[in-house]
N, C-alpha and C positions, 0 to 999 in steps of 0.2 A: 399577861406576860408575868414571867418569873425578873427578877433583876439580871439576870444571866441572860433571858432572852433579849431585856431592852439593850443590852450592851451589844450584843451579837447584832440585833437590827442596827444600832446606831455605828458600829464599826462597818455593815454592809452598806449602809449610807453613803459614809465617808469615801468607797471602796467604786462608787459609780458617778457616772456625770449626770444620770437622768434625773433632773430636778423632781420632786415632789408638786402635787397642785393644789391648791389651797382652794375653800371656799367661807368666807367671812360674812356671816350675818350683819349689817354694819350699824343698821339703826337709828339710833340719834346722832345728829352729828356734833353735839357737846360734846360725845364722846372725845372727840378731838381733843380737847381741854382736861377731859377729866379723869382721875385715877381711881381703875375700879376692877374690879376681878375680872371684867372684859379686855380692857385696856391692859391689863398684866398680861394676861394670856397670849395679847399679840406681841407684846416686848419679848415674852419667854420662846415664842414661837418664831419669830424673826431672827432672835440670836441663834437657837439652834439651827435653824436652814444655814444661816448666814456660814456658822462653825463648819458645819458639815459640807457644804457646796459651795462651787465657783458659781457666783449666779452672774450672767452676762447682761440682763434686762429681766424687767418685770413686765407682764404683759395684763392688765385687768380689764376685764368684761364687767362694767359696771352696769346696775339698773338705772342710772342717771343720763347714758347716752343712748337714747331711744332714735331713731330714724327710720328712713322709708329705703331700704336698702342696707347693706353691710359695708361698715366703712373702716378703716384703719388710719390712727392717727400718724403722719409723717413729721412731725413738728420737733425739731430739733430744740425747741426752749419752748414745752407746751407750759402755757399759763395757768395757775389754779384758778377754776371758776368755783365761786361762792354761790351757788344755785339752789339758792333757799334765802327765803325771807322772816324776818320777824324775831331773831335771835340776838343775843347780847354784840354789843358793838366789839365785845373780846374777840369773837368769833371770827370776826371779819378782819382781825390783823393776824390769824396763823399763815406764817407761810411754810409753804414746802419746797423750795428750790432745786427740783430734780433739772435732768437733762431728759430730752425726748431721745427715741432709738431708730431712727430712720432707716438703719439699715436691717435693723431685725423687723420693723415694720413694712418694710419692702418684703423680705423674704415671708412676712406672714401671708401678702396679698395674693402673693404667687401659689401657695398652697390650696387655693378656691378660687376659679374665675369668679365669683360672685362679691370678691372681697375688693373694693376700691380704697384706694388711698386717698388720704383727705387731711388737709389743713386748718379745717373747720370747727376742731376742739382742742379742749385741754385737758388739764387733770379735774376731773367734779369731785365732788365731796365722797363721792362712792369709792373713791382712791387716795385723796391725800388724806383723810379724817381715820384711814387704818394704817397706811404706809409709816404715817407720821410716828405710830407705836410699833410697829414690825420693826421698820429701819429707820430711825429717827435722823440719823445724819445724812439722809438723800444722798446717799453717794451712789445709787444703784439707776439707771437709765430706766426709764417706766414710758410706756407707751397704751394704748387703748383701743380696744375692737369695741364697735358701737352695736346694738342688739337693734333688728329687723322686725320692730312691733309688729309687722303686718304679717308674719310669716308664723308660722303653727311650730310649736314645739320639738316635734319632731326634726324640723328643718336645722333647729338651733343645735339640737344633739347628732346630727349628722355632717353638719358644718363641724362644729369641735373636733369629732374623731377625726377629723383631717387635718388637725392641728398639732397632732400628738409630736410630730418629729421635732417642733420647737422646743420639745423638755430635753430632746439630747443635745442640744445646741444652748444650754445653759439659760434658757428663758424659763422664767419663776411665773407660772399662769395662774391667776386668782379670780375665780367668779364673785364678784361682791354685791349681794344685794339681801334678801330674807325670807326665811321658808315661809314665815306666816307674816302678812303685812298687811292690815286693814287699817289703815289711818283714822277712818271714821268711828271706827268701834273704839280704836284705842282712844281718842281725845273724849268719848263719852265715860270710857272705863277710868281714864284719870281725873274726873271730874268728880267721880262719885265713888271710888275706892283707895287712886294714887297709884304713882308711878309703879311700884312694886308687883302690884294684883296681877293674875295671869287668869283670862278665861276659860273654861273645862275646855270645850272646845280647842281651843289655841295649841292648850299642851297634849291633846288627843292627837291632831294632826300632826305637832311636831314630832311625836314619837311614833305614828306611821311612817311617818319619811324616816325616819332612824331604823325602822323595822325593814322597810323596803331596802333602803341603802347597805346592811346588812347582809340581806340574802340578795342583794343585785339584784332585783327586780326592779328595772330600771323602766320596763314599761307602763309600770303601774304608776311609778313618778311621774311620766309623761302623762300619760291618761288620770290624773289625779281627781278629776272629776267623779271618777265611779268611786272615790272615798266616802262620796254624799255630802249631806250638809256643810261638815265639817271643813269637806275641801274648797268650798264654793265660798265660805266665810273667810278662809284661809287665806285663800287668792282669789279676790275679788278682779284683780287685777295682772299680768304674768310678768310687768316689768321688774318686778322686784325677785320672781321664781326663776327666771332663765338663766341667771349666772350659776345657780347650783346646776342645770341641766349641761351646760360648758364644763362645769370642774367635774361632774360624773361620765363624761363623755369620754374625756380624754384620758380616763384609767383603763389600768391592764386588769383582766381576771384577777391576777393573783397578788395585788397590792392590798397591802390592809389599811383598814380605815381607821385615822385615829382622832376621836372627839375633843377638841382640845377645848371647847367653851360651851357649854349645855343650859342655856336660861330662857324663859319665854315672861316677859316684862309690858309695860305698858300696856296690859290687857289683851292686846292682840298683837304681839311683835315678838318673833323667835330670834333669839340671838344667838342661834348653835352655829357653831363655826368646827371645820374640820378639815383635816391633809389626810392625804392619797398618797402613799409611796414615800 
């Protein structure tokens, strides 16, 4: 885009009530404490969106709320969940004191009969570690939608498409996971090559996904196994992959995709983030 086109795009964003969609590769929970290129990109992105739109609530589809069935959190004061172990004490002291949004959570449940309201969850690290940088004041209500781990990817794509009306009501929807997420091979690579090293197949799959997004070939993304060995290695389990499916399904054909961060690190972890709309 030229500078003029960027200005025009920004003005058009300001003149619409339809919020964009985000996908964030959240990666290492320690990013909650770090000042790096990834966290700075989140801060810039959050500032831009908050300046251009009125956000009534944030809905996060996190890789870390896996359930049998699909649930939406209606808690008025969701607790921060430290759903990890073995990290420095400093990480467990991080607070993100948001309120929930039972009104929009209830509205979400009305959009699909398979979505059940629940008080059984709070704000897990797939949410608060990124929201801390996107919206550091914690002044926007937040609620989460769970991932039914026993459903196929097409189910999630179809369900997400039914939630589009939330964008018109001031709900910012964020998929939070990682396109490439192979922890076993990440730990092996860190020990031998360090945290910044990236395996060739991880880079290749991350770029393959980018090309499929740009061509709106969402069917191939859903059927990622057709990419061969790189897909099997990159997505050994679908928990971190599914949030991207939600973000893509919520988009309209004419909406631009902007990649706000591109990086493969820890050997086998893609930190790619994008905004649609």
